[in-house]
N, C-alpha and C positions, 0 to 999 in steps of 0.2 A: 403475607395472612390480613383477609379483611377485618376490619374495626366497624362494629356497630356501635347504636348510642345504650346508654344505659337501659333506658324502658326496653328496648327493642332484646337487648341481651338477657335482661331478666326473664322476658316472657320465653324467647327461644329455649333457654336453659331448663325449664320447667320440665320439660321431656313429656311423660305419660299422664303426668297430673294436671296437667295444663292444657289450657284450649289449643287447638290446630290452628295455623296460620293460614289465612284466607288471602289468595292469589288476586290482585288486581291488576287487571289490564289497560294501556292508555294508550290508544291509535291515534299517531299525530295529524291527523285531514287536517284540513282548514278549521271544522269545527270538530274540535278532539271529540273520540268517542270513546265510552268506558265501560269495560267488563267486567264480569267475573262468572265464578260458576253458581254465581245465586245474586238474588237481587240484593245489595248492602249499600248503604252508604256509611263510608267512616265518619268519625266526628270531626266536624266541621270541614267535611270534603264533598266531593263529586258524587252523586249517584251512578252506581255501576250496574249493568244490568244482566240479569244470568244466563247470559247467552254460549258462554263455553261448555261445552260436550266432552272434550277432553282433553287433557294439558299436554301429554306426551312429556318428555325430559328435556333438561337441558344439558349438552353432552362438550365439556371443555376439556381441552386436553392439548400437551404440546407437542405428540407426534402419536398419530394412528398409523402413518403408511409403514408397513415394513421395509427397512432399511435406510429409513429416514433419521435413524436416532442420534448419529454424529451431528447433522444439521441442528435438533433440536426444532425442527419443521413450526412453524405456526399455522394452528388447528384451529379453525374459525367456527365458535360455538354456534347451535341449530337450536332451535325450540320448534316442535309441531304443535299444531293447534288444529281442534275441529269445532265451529263455530256454528252454534244453529242459524238458519238462513231463512227461516221461514214465517219471520215476523213479519207486522208490516210500521215502518218500510223493511227491508231486507237490510242485514249489514252490506251484502255487495253492492248494494246503491252507494253506499262511499266511495264505488271503483271510479272517478271521473277522469274525463280527458284534463281537467286542471288538477286534478288528483288521482294520479297513475298510482296502482298498487306499487311500485318500486321505488317512490319517491316519499314515502311512508315510514315514521320512525316509531318502533314499538319498545314500549318499555312495561316489564314486569315489576313489581311490587310485592311484597310479602308483608301483611300487617296483621297485627293480634288484637281483637276485640275490643280491651281494656284502652288501646291506645288512642291518641289523637291520629288524624290522618298526617299531620307533618311528621310523627313519627316512623313511620313506614319506610323502608329500604326497599332500597331498588337491587334487585337480584337480576336481573338481566335487559339487555337494552341492544336493538338491531334493526335491522329493516326487510320489510318483506320480499324474498328472495326467490326467483323467478315469476310466474305467475300464479295466482292462485286458482285453484278449480272450485265451479259452484252448481250446484242446482237450485230446485226450489227448498231443499229440506236442511242442506248442510252446505257450508263454506270449509275448503280445506288450504291451510296455509301453512306455508314453511318461514321461518324467520331465523335471519342468520344474524350473531354477531355484528355490531356497529362496524368491526374494522371493515367487513364486506364494501360500507359502505365508502369506504377511503382509500380501498386496497385498487388506485390508479395505475394507470401505467404512466409511470414518470419519463418525461422526456419526449412524448407524444406531440405536445403543444411546443416544441422547441426544433422542429425539424422545419430545415430549410429549404424554403419552395419557391417556386419563379412570381407569385403573385405577391409574397411579404419580401422578397429579396430580387427586384428585377435586375440590379446590375450586380448579381454575385456571380461567380464561376460557375458554368453548367455544372463542372464534376462535383460543386459541393451540394447541386441539388439532389435532396432524397437523405442528407447527412445531418444529423442532431447536433445542435448547439450545444457546447459544453456545459456541464455542470461540475462548480470544482471544491472540494471541501480539504482543507487543510495546504500543505506547501509541497508542490509539485514541480520537477523538471522537466522540460521539453514535451510541453503541453502542445500538440497541433493545433493549428490554426488554421479559421477559414476564409477564404477571400470571399468577402459579402458584399463589395464593390471593385470590379476587376471589369465591369464591361461585358458586351456581347461577344461571341468568337463562332464566326461561320467559317466558309469556302466559296473560292471564286469557283464558278460554274463552267468558265472558260478562261484559255489563256488571254489577256491581256497585254495591251502594245504598252510602251512608256507615254504615249500621249492622249490613251483614250481618257474621254471625260465621262462616259456611263460604265459603271462596273455592273455586274450582274452576278448575285450569291445565290447559295444555296436556299436561305432564308435569311433575308433582311427584314420580319416581322418584328423583331427586338432590339433593332438597331432604331435610334430617334431619326425625328424627320430631316433635321442636320445635323451634321457633326464632323467629327474628325476621326479617322480611321486608321489602321497600320497594317502594313503588307510586307514581310520579311524588315527589310530596314527601312522601307520608304514610307514618310505619312501625306495622306492624303486628306483636305478636306471636302465636303460635297454640301450640297444646298437643298436634296430633293430626295424623299425615296418611296417609291412606287412600285409595287408589282414585282418585289424583290430586287430592284435595279436602283441603286444608288446615281443617282445625276449631278449636274454642274460639278464635277469634279475638278478639283486644282490638284496638279500632280506635281511631286516633290516640296508639298508643304513644311513648312519651318525649316528650311534651309537642308531639307535633306536630297537626295537624288533622285529623280523618275526614271524607274526602268522597266522591263518586261518581269509581267508574271504569269505563273504554270496554271492550268487548271488544279484545283485542289487545294492552293495555296491556303495558307489559314489567314482568315481577315478577323481583326479584331477591333472595339470601340476604342479611341483613345479618351482617358478620361485628366481631370485635373486634379483626381485624388483618388487614392487606392486607401480601402480601407479592410483590414483582417481583423474579424471576431476571436477574443480567446475565449470568451465565455458569455451566456447568456444572461448573465448577471453582473450586479455591481463585485468587485472583488478586493481583498484589502491591500494586495502589492502586485504592480508586475515588473518582472525584473528584466533579466536579458532576454532579445530578440535574436534567433537563429536561424539561419539560411542553410541547409542540407548540414546541421552542425557547425559551420562557422560562425560565430558571434558579431553580429552589426552593431558596432558602435558607433552610430550617426544617423541621422536622418527619419529614426523613428521618433513620432509624437504618440505617447501612452495616455489613454483615459479608463481610469479604475473604471467609470461607471457610478461610483458614487458621487453623491452631491457636491457642487463646485467642480468636480472635475469629469465631464462628461463631453460626446462629442454631440452636437446639434446633430438630431436625426435618429441619433443613438442613445438616446439616454437609457440609463439603469443598465448598459452594457459594457462588459470590458472588451476595450479596442486598441488598436494603434493605428496608425496611417502612415503612409510613405507619400512622396511626390510623385509627379506628373512623369517624372523623368523614367520613373519605374515602366518599363513596355516589355513586349512578350519575349523580342530578343536582345533585348539589353544586354551588353559585354557589361561585364564584372569589370568594374576600374576602384580598386580596393587596395588600400595599405595594407601590407600584411607585417603584424608583428609577432614573430618568432621568438617564443621562450622556452622552447622543450629544451631541456638537459638529459644529456646521455649519458647514465651509468652502465660502462662494460666492464663485465665481469668471465668474460670470455675465457679461458684456460686452455693454452695447445699444449698436447701432446704428441713429442716428435718422438720418433724409432726407427728415423731414417738411418741406415748404415751406409758411411762412405769408405769405397776400397778402391785404394791410392795406387795404381802399377807405373807409378812416373818415377823414372831413375836418373838420378842428376849427375854429370859428369862434371866436376869441380876443377878446374886449372888453374884457379888463383892465388896466387902466393901471396902471402899477407907479412909484410915488414910491420910489427908491432912493437914500438917503442914505451907502450903507456906504464906507466905504473899505478898500483891498485892498492888504496889503502880502505880502512873501514866507513859504515854511515850506515843509510837506510834508504829504504825506496817503497814505495807502494803503486798498486796499479788500482785504480775504481773506474766503476760504470757509472753511466749516470741513474739519480734518484729516480724510483719507481714507487707508485701508490695503487696499493693494492685494494681493493673493494672485500672487505672478510665479511662473508653473511653466513647469520646463525641459520641451523638447520633443526634445532630444537627447542618448544619451549611448555613451559610448566608454570601452573600457578605458583605464586611464591608468598602470597597473601590473599585472602580474600576471595572474590570470584572473577576469574577472566572467561569473558565470551569470545571462542572464535580467535584463540591466542595465534592457532597455525598464522593468522593473516597477519601477527606483526612481522613474520618474516619471511611472507613469498614472497619477496622483489618484486611486488607491485603497491607501488604509490598509490592506487586506485581503491583499494580495497583496505579494510579495516578492521581490527579486533577490539574489544570493549574492557577496560580494567572497569568494572561493572558496579563492584561494590563499594562501600565508602574505604575500605583498606586493601583495595583492588593493586595488585602487583602482579607482575612478571617478570621469572627466569627465563633469560632466552641463552642457550650454550650453544657451540659448536661439536657435534659429537664425532665426525669425522675429520679425522688430522690433516690437516693442510701446510703445507711448506714450498710457498711457491718462489724462493730462493735465496740466495743471500741470507743477509743476518737482519732483523727486525730493528729501524731506528726510528721511528715515532710514530703515533698512533692518535687519534682522535673519534669520539665515540658519535653516532648522527641519528636523529629522528625526525619525524616526518608525522606532526600532529592530524587529526582527523576532524571530521566535522561537527562534532560537538564534543567541550573537553568541562561543559558545566561550569565553565566561569572558572577553573583553577589551573594550576600550572602542572604540566609532565615534566616528568625528571627521566633522564637513561642516564646510565652509570654503569662504567664498563671497568672491571676491577678483578683482582684476586681475592680468595679469602680472609687477608688480613689489611687490604686498604694502603699498601706502601704506596708512596709518591710515584714511584716510577713506573707503577703497574696501575693506576688510574686516571680515568676520566670522566669527567660528567658535564651535560647539558641539558636545560630547560627550558621549557617553551610556555607560554601563556594566551597562544592566539590560535585560531585553529586553522588547519589546511596549510599547515607553515612549514618548512623544511629547516632546520639547524643543526651546527655542528659546533663541537666544542673546540677549544684551544688544543695544540699538538702539544702532546705529552711524549718528552724522552724516554725510550727505553733504557732499562737502566738493568741492575743485576736479576731482578725478579721479573724482568719480560724482555731480555735482548736474546732470548732464542727461542726457535718456533716450539719447541716442545714447553718452556716456560710458558708462552703466547696461547698455545693450544689450551692451556688450564684456566684462563682467565672466564671471564663469563659478563652478562650484562642483568640490570635491574631496571625495569621500566616500571613507573609509579605514580601517584599523584598526590596531592596535598590535601586533598577532597576528607576533611575530618565532621561533615556537618550533620551526620549521624542517618542518613535517607540516602541509599541509592539511588546512584544516579548513572549517567553516560558518561564516559571519558573516552573517546575513539581514538586510537593511535595506527596510523597508517603501516608505519616501517619503522625497524630500530636495523642498525649495522653500523661497522667501525668502518673507517680505512687507516691502512696501514701501511708507512712509508719504509722502504727495505733498498740497500744496494744490490743489486744482483752478483753472483760471482763471476768472476772472470777466468780466462784460461792462461793469464801470466802469473806467474811465480815472484812472490815479491822476494826479493834480496835483501839482507839486512848488512849494515855494517860494512858499504862497499864504495868507494872512491878511485874515480880513475885520472890520470896525469899522464900526458907524453902525447905521442900522435901514431897512428897506424895508418900505413899504405897496401894498395892491393893492386895487384897484376892478373893478365890471365882471363880464360875465359867462360863460360858455364853452359853446357847445355842439357835439354831435356828430353828422354823419350818414353813411351806406353801411354797409359790412360787410366782414367777415373772413370769408377761405375759406382751407381746409388742401389740400394735395395732398402726395404722396409715401408714404413706409411705415417703419416699425420694424422691426427686426429683434433678437434676441438669440443670441448665441455663448455657450458657455463650459458649465461643469457645476458642479453643487454636490455635494460628497462628504460623507458621515457618519461618524463615528467616536464609539466609544463603547459601552455595551451596555444594556438594561434589565433590571434584576434585580428578581427579586420576593418577598417575604417577607409572615408574615403567620398566619393560623388556618386556610387552606384549602387543599387542594390538588388539580389534576383530576383527575378517574377516566379509566382505558385506556378503562376500558367503555362508554363514550359517544363512542369512537371516535379520542379522541387519543391521540399516540405519544410514548413516556417513552422516553427516552434518558439514557445516561450515560457520562461520559467515564472511562476505564478501562486502568489497566496491567494486561497478563494475564500468564498464568504466569510464575512467578519461579522461580528456582534454589533445589535444598535447600540445607540447612545444609552439606553437602560442598561445594557448587558442582560438581557432576555434571556440568554441561552448562557452564556458560560459566567454569569456573574460580574463580567467586567467588562466596560464600556470599550466598545468598538474593538476588542479583542478578534483574534484569527479565532474560527472557529474549526477546531481539528482534536479534541478530543473525545472519544466514542460518545460518552454520556451526549453531549452539547450537539454531536451530528444527527444522533437518533432525533432528539428535542426537536433538531430545524428540520430535520426530514419530514417528522410526523405533522407539525403545525405548518408547514411552509410548502412545500413539495405533496404533501397529500392532502391537506386542508384541513386537518382534524383541528377540533379546538385543544390547543395550549393545555387550559384547565383542566382536561381529562390525563396528562401526564400525574402519574403515581409520584410525586416528588418524595417519599421515603425512597423507595428503591431505586430511583436517579439518583438520589445524593448517596446511598450507601455502594452503589456502583462507581460512580465517579471519584470517591475518595480511594476505593481501589486502581481504579485507570491510574490517578494521580501519584499514587507510592510507587507504583509500579511504570511510571513514563509512559502511559499508550498514548498513542497517537497515530490517526489516521491521515494518508493522503492520498484522496480518493477522486480520482476522474467520472464522470457516468457521460458518455459519449454516444450509448446507443438506448431506445427506451426498453425499460424494465419494469415489470412488476413491482408493485411497493412491495408486498409479502416477499419475495424473492430477494431482494434488496436489502431488507430488513434481516431476514435468517441468513444472509449471507455475509452481512457485516457484524451479526451478531457471534457468527462462529470465528471470524480473524480476530476477537478480544474475547473470547470463550465465554460468551454470555448467552442468556436468553432473552429475545423480546417477546413480549407477553401481551396480549389483548384481554384482559378479563373479562368474563360474564357479563358484567356491569358498566364495560364499557372503559376500562382504565388501562392504560398504557403503560407498563411494567417494565423495567429492563433489571435483569439479575445475574451477577458473575457467577458461573460456574466452578464449585469448588469441593473438594472433598474432605471428609473429616469434618463438617459443618456443625454449627451447634443447633442444637432444635429450636423451634418457637413455639412448638405447641405439641404438647402428649395425649396420646391415644391409650386410654387404657380398657381391660379385659371388658368391664361391664358397660361399658359404651360402645362395645362393638356389635353389630347386630346377629343375633344369634345364627351359629353356623353358617355365616358367611365369611369367615377367613380361609384363606388358599394360599400357597406359595405356588411361582414357577421360577423357573430361570429365565435369564435374557437370551434371546437368541445367538446363538454361537455363530449364526453368519455375520453378526453385526460385531465380533471382536476382530481388532484390527491392531497387531503387533510389528506393523512394518509400513513405514510410509514416509513421504518428502511435502514438506512444504516450501512452496516457491513464496519468494518476497523480492519487492524492490522490482515493479512492471516498468519495462520499456515502453513509455505509452504510446511509441510510435508502431506496436505491433499488438498482436492480438493479445486480449488479456487470458485466453482460455488455453494459451500452450504455453506450457511449462519453459519452453527454450525460449521465451519473450521476457524470463527475468532473471536478475543479477544474480540472487542466490539459492541456492537447493539445498535446504536442511534436512536431513535425515534423521528419524526417529525411530528406534527401534527397543524391542524387550526381551531378550534372550530366555527368561525364566517363560516367558508367555507363549514363545517359540518352540520350549522345549513340551511345553503343556498341549498346546494346541496345534502345533506345526506352525507354518510360517503363513499368517494372513493378513491379506492387503486389502486395501479400502476394493470394493467390489462395483461401487455405484459411476456417478459421472465424474469422468477425467480430470475434470477443472475443478473439481470441489476445496483441492490444496494448493490453488493458484488464488493466493495473498494480494486480492490488487487493491488493496487500501493500505496494506502495510511494508514500510522501506526500512523497519527497522529490527534486525536480525534477532537482537534481544527480546524484543517483545515477540516474536515469532517462536522463538525457545523459549519461552513460558508459558504461550498457548499450546505449544505443539509437546510440552512436558504434561499438560494437564492432561490435553486429549489422549496420548496415549495411557496414562495412569489410570484414565476411565475406560476406555475401550480395551485394554489388553487381557480384560479376564470376563468370564461371563458372571451375574449378578443376581442376585435373589428379586424378586420382584413379590412383593405383598398384595392383596387384595382381599377387601373388606368392605362392610357396609357401617354406617353410622347414620346418626339422627342428627336434629338439626341444632343440639348442643356443641356440634363440630361442622357449623355451618360458617366459619371462618375460615375454612382450609380451600384451597385454590393452589390448581397447578404451579409449579414451580417452588411452590412451600418446603421449606425441612422440617419435619414430624418425627416424632419419637414413639414406637411402638411397644407395646407390652402385653403379649398373649402366651399360653401355655404350648400353642403350636410353634414346632423349632425351639421352645423355649425362649421365646423371644423376651428381653429385657432392655427397655429402652434402645430398641434397635430403631438407627437413625434410617430415614428414607427422604429421599425425594418426590415429593408427588409429581407423577405424571399426568394423571387424567383425573376428573371429576366429573361423574354423573349426575345430575342432580334430579330426582323420581319426586316430580311436584304431587302433592298429594290435593284432596279435597273434602267435600263433606264427610265421605267414608273412610278415606284412607289417608295415612299420616304419611307427611316426608320422608324422606331418605336417601342418604349420599353415598352413592358408590365409587369407592376410590382405589385408584393403582399409583403404588409409590415403586421405587428401586432402591436399591442398597447402595448409602453414600459413604461408606468409608473405602479406603484405599486397598 
């Protein structure tokens, strides 16, 4: 909602009994040009020539294109002008080589005669769009909103090209340097200093000292090359021939090489670019997914941590021993633990046809007395996996991931009192009798600094049916002490009645993430044996045997054995040693990175040197740094309100930009992923609005303010109803962001009531609209997805009406309430989608044409 000065407010609200506003234009040529539809000089202002013949209208909206509703597409406002061009000098004479039309900023103000020039209000700001058209009499101009000026193609100036990166791997040419926001995993890196690569044009012998390449133009005049395992120094480079070659350089062996063999330039240092800007932190480096634990020197690009020649860029280096065909000589540290939960079901029947002829005579003089005797097998540990989970208290997000036997996925005990109850609904009795048990827990990637507790128990909490374990560190597996089974847990019937509770101790009053990867129980038992225990038996004396035993017949087997269950693995393999892999042989180099960070003044986040990851902070940074728009044109009121919502709901982005993208497309996509609208108002202010239903109105419009006979209502397009869709999040950055299979999570959203009413309706637009490449957190996706489903699962009423200047405050994205007899509207709450300002003149008054949409659930 716009705000005006008190003096301007008073004048515009006079309506019919007050003066009409006067429109004042300023063209920002080297020498400004001031125009109006009459000759006028505001008090203490500049003289304006009355050359404007027609004003047209200012068209501002969120979305005009059919099918764009879910995106909330940014539409750039337009203003059409017709200017008298028959004067001397002509208006068109202002268009010169040094002042081309496309460079000119145009500002439209409204002013009332009683006011000072300083009390006029900016109504529209933009640039001349396309090319003006003029003749001897008139000049026709389209002025497009100021967003057009800053709607650049982000990343086009970050392309890796030969002149700027002469030593880069040729495969990197044409790719864009990375722009990184937030905390990202496995960001693909670019080999920007790796030397030239070419090939032999003919076979060469082991003693040949002149070597011809297909193209040696990018090799230096002298240097060292590598072919297969041989290094060769050379002193000359002419006509694609390297001359003065010393074979077997640096203790390598001179050998013959075949035509077509790769030839590469040997360097003293190899450089990989992580981002084309400074970053907050560089974490682990990986080669084909294997962590490299040594030899990398990292430079964040921040002041004091820069590589000479690559200032302001995040890079890392590896030593000269990195060669094209280098063998990997690394130490492997295997920390993988295997959890085997496979059960074997054996239905094999044995048919024994052997007959025994026993001719042994036994002379037994043993005396028998009472006693006892037991047969036992070795202790077995069984992994007791839960198969059912429900919320025990508070909010639990993706609880099924707590018991999916996968230590990499994680559920979330999201709310302040979030707890989950886990049970085993399918009866299990692995054999023998339960002896001891312990509860096991694996924490996730974020527990909000609190303690996660897992308890296995019965309903009354008997000591022999209870085990508890707690953990206050992330990504950690812990197990309780062993509890010996007693009268409340020493049979499988009793054991199957026990259940687990997973909870946290966060009572701070604000919802936060408490991720848990897995909870399970380990139970030990002695298996059954085929021996019968005798009680009260003791033997004395001796026995002797004589004779023979013979056997005849056969044994046959029938039936089958089947296996069920899973084997899960946890842990990682790390590499260290004196060698690393070379990206030039097709291997993928990636890095864990924290991207842009704030400056020392905290301009974007409010905190000096903080990681820029909250959506409103990223929008500010994109607007002012990547787009080059004035920071002062950010509407702080809307950004602060949105920021408060993001903070309360723990919204964070993790975004990699590695392909050029139009600024408007990037802003629109990011806004969707945080259920917001990014709008640049007609006066040039960047606004960020969180989309919500059942919002409170900030402005009322009643019947006597509405233009006579202008009210109408229509329904939103049924083609835009969506009641079934999937959101994909947590992108594998080595894969395409436009393909749903590139994402770790695929979350389903559906509304049964809507499907019953309208039939199943899915999104019919671009297939990648729900690929949330900036979101890694499933809880954030659930929050956004639930809103989008609630908003788009039904048709909505859309009022359309006209008002006058007393409602000039209204802008797209505002929430207003309307009272009008049509449809008995009383405080009907609507979001404003479109405002068309019909500019008046000396004989016509200004009025606004407004389209809104119902904002209730």
